C-alpha positions, 0 to 999 in steps of 0.5 A, spaced: 773 318 518 770 324 522 763 325 523 760 332 521 757 336 527 750 335 528 745 341 526 743 341 534 750 341 536 751 347 532 745 351 534 747 349 542 754 352 540 751 358 537 746 359 543 751 359 548 756 364 544 750 369 543 749 369 551 756 370 552 756 376 548 750 379 551 753 378 558 759 382 556 755 388 552 754 394 556 747 396 558 748 403 560 747 405 567 742 408 572 743 414 576 741 413 584 739 419 588 739 418 596 734 424 599 737 425 606 732 431 607 725 431 610 723 435 604 720 432 597 726 434 592 725 434 584 731 431 579 731 434 572 735 430 567 736 432 560 741 433 554 745 439 554 748 441 547 751 448 549 755 448 555 756 456 554 749 458 555 747 460 562 743 458 565 744 451 562 737 448 559 737 441 556 732 438 552 728 431 553 727 433 560 725 428 565 723 430 572 722 425 578 720 426 585 724 424 591 720 423 597 724 425 604 728 419 606 728 415 599 733 412 595 731 411 588 733 411 580 732 418 578 735 417 571 737 411 566 742 412 561 742 407 555 748 404 552 746 407 545 742 413 543 743 420 546 746 421 553 744 425 559 749 430 561 745 434 566 742 432 572 739 438 576 737 437 584 731 442 585 727 444 591 719 444 592 719 451 588 723 448 583 729 452 585 736 449 583 740 446 589 745 443 585 747 440 578 752 434 575 754 430 569 752 423 571 757 420 567 763 424 570 760 424 577 757 417 577 755 413 582 750 415 587 748 422 589 747 424 596 743 430 598 744 431 605 740 435 611 743 441 609 742 440 601 749 439 600 750 434 594 755 428 595 757 423 590 758 415 593 762 411 588 757 405 588 754 402 582 747 398 583 744 395 577 737 396 578 732 399 584 726 402 585 724 408 580 722 415 582 715 417 579 715 422 574 712 429 575 710 434 570 712 440 574 719 444 574 720 443 566 724 449 563 723 451 556 727 447 551 732 452 547 731 453 540 735 448 535 742 451 533 743 454 526 748 450 523 755 453 522 756 456 515 
């Protein structure tokens, strides 16, 4: 006669299965920037709902500072929830240097000495985070009226 599995055995199997599933879950991604200039730059990340508007202005803005010669996480994209779809690289006066969609242009954005943006297909999972600042924010657009 076969003995039924013990309660502890079942719990161990369930725990191992839960860990295996958790390891397979996509945790989102982080966006890195490498500032190769000799000046402090800013990175403003946000969510844009209207790509037809000019200039593009997103809501849920977060602005971080990129010291000269730094390589830091400038935005984090969770697996669930609203997706950041605009990252803007700004100079010290908050003027736009360049912008990109971190999902489409994933990897590491590199700002070279001539303030040109390049992308390297490198996917680090973690790193030092850039410090958030309160400057360079723009006014969020008014919510769109629902279509009739």
